[in-house]
C-alpha positions, 0 to 999 in steps of 0.5 A: 426617309420619314413618312409624311402624312397625306394631309397637313394642317397649317395655322396662321403664324403670329411671327416667324423666327429662326435659322434653317439649313435648307437641303442640298440643291436638287439639280446639283445632287442629280448631276453629281451622281450622273456625271461621276457615274459616267467618269473614271475615279472615286468621288465623294458627294457631300450635302447630297439631297436625300429625296425621292427624286434623287433616289430615283436617279441613284436607283437608275444608275445602279441598274446601269452598273454604277457603283454608288455607296452611302456613308454613315455621315450622309455623303455619297461615294461614286466609284466611276469606271468610265463610260465603258463601266455602264451597261445595258440595264436588265429592266426598265429604268424607273425615274419615279416622279423625276423629270430631271432623272428621265431627261438627263439619263436619256442623254447618257443612254443615248450615247451607250450601246444597247436598249433602255426603257425609261418610265416613271409614275403616273404624273411623270408619264403625263409630262412631255418628253418630245423636247428630248426625243427630237434632239437625241434622234438628230444626234444619232440615237434612235428614240421613240415614245408613247403618244407619237413621241411625246410621252413616257415610257421613252425607248432609246437604242443608243447609237453613234452620236454624230459630232459637229452638230448645232441644235437649237432648242425652242424652249429655255430648259436646263434639262433639255440642254443637259440631255444634249450635252450628255449625249454629246460626250459620246460624239466624235466632235463638238456639240453646240446647243443654242437656247432662247436664253441662258439657263442654270449652268450646273451642267457646264460647271461640272463638265468643265471641272471634269475635263470636258471643253465647255465654251459658253457665250450667253445662251450658246454652249459648245461642248468638246468631249475630253480625250478619254473619260471624264475625271471624277470630282468631289462635289459639295452640294450647296443649299437649294435656292428653290426650296429656300424660296418658300422661306424667303417669300414667307418672311418677306410678306409676313408682318413679323418675321426674320429668318436666316437661311444658311448655306444657300446656293446663289448661282446667278443662273438660279438666283432670279427670285432674289432679284425679283423680290429686291425689285419689289422692295424686299429686305433681303441680305446676303452674308458670308458669301463664299464659293463651295465646290465651284458654286457661289453660296451665301447665308440669307437674312430675310425680314418683313418687308413692304412690297410693290407689284412688279412685272417678271418676264424675259431672261428672268424666267429661266432664272426663277422658273420653279419659284414663280408660284411663290412670286405670285403669292408675294404679288398678292400681298404687295401694293399694285399688280404683279404680272408674270409673262413668258412663262409657258414652261410652267405649263409642263412642270410636275403639274400645270403650275399656271392652273394649280397656282391659280387654283390654290391662290383663289382658294385663299381669296386672292384675285388672280388671272391665268394667262397662256404664258403666266399669271396676273395677280392683284395686290392688297389681298387679305388671305382666308384659310382654305383647303387646297390640294398639291396635285402631287406637285411639291412646289404647289404643296409648299405654296399652299403651306406658305399661304397658310402661314399668312392666312387667318385660321387653319389651312389644310394641304392635301397631297402634303407628302409631295414635298418628299420629292425635294424637301422631306423635312419641310413640314418639321421646319415649318413648325419650328419657325412659326409661332401661333 
């Protein structure tokens, strides 16, 4: 991957024009590797997101004995030998900055014999893992962690996973749900997960395609392990709507913009950003709608719009959790107030995204109030150039860059290299669509 400078300068753009094919969906890329490594057979993953986070997953799976090869045309080939093909790693599993890697891999190793130690970089070691420690212990694994079971490193002694259990999660988290279901694959019966609200369903779709029994009733998921191993399946990864959201918001709020975003995944459990912006009055069109690898995909055409403030909460939150900082920016340029509530989950992302979003937007002159469970933003702002820091969070780096496109003068984003976690080509794409 290209080395990204630690600071980037963004100038206010006179107009935004162009077509962008956003990188592959990070959530689907992680799962395509992990599930096929656990399965039996050969699988090809096309459109794989080549980023720091997904490479952390790849390295950990190889350490567990998985056979993963990269082709010259950018695909990834996984040769699965079933659950018995994975073995105890000889060293700690380094998940880098990837919470998805740590939480999903924890579910895998909980159902395998042996010991596993999962760690990560400084940022990841400060993110709570209590949300997976408790349920995996309840399922029968022995799981401990630093700081009284809350912080990495996480130590897991795989054990017999008990079937017939129902676990309720206090938060709506696709990663927690997935960790439980992955552990449940090793159970001798069904595993039921009950969430406060439905979360992104890439795990359920892929497990069903690979031969597991998956029944979904709103926020409740019941998993029945297959007889024998999962069967490997080819995956074509759609474009990531969370990375597309940067351009969606930029084009919507810019006074002279039209962007075409090609091949974006529009799975309804992920497309809350589209619903939110349309409710605010965005000119956002879905074209060429199709199904790719079992996931709904479309090209998005986004044009300059006049937005009105809105309130975002409830079941919309898990469908747009990663995009909420950008929603706050859109609200600052809308008419009236925008309120984001029920979003406590923002506090435990790569950064405390309530605090980091507030700090970034205030630097641009935006009036914003941080609340326990979200943000309140006053509309009608006029943005001034600023120097902002990503706090090593890729979403915050992109937020600062998009705000810089809309501000007068030159904005500096420090910690700019954080985008490599999910979108290594972000800065070059920004330069390509913006006219000074």
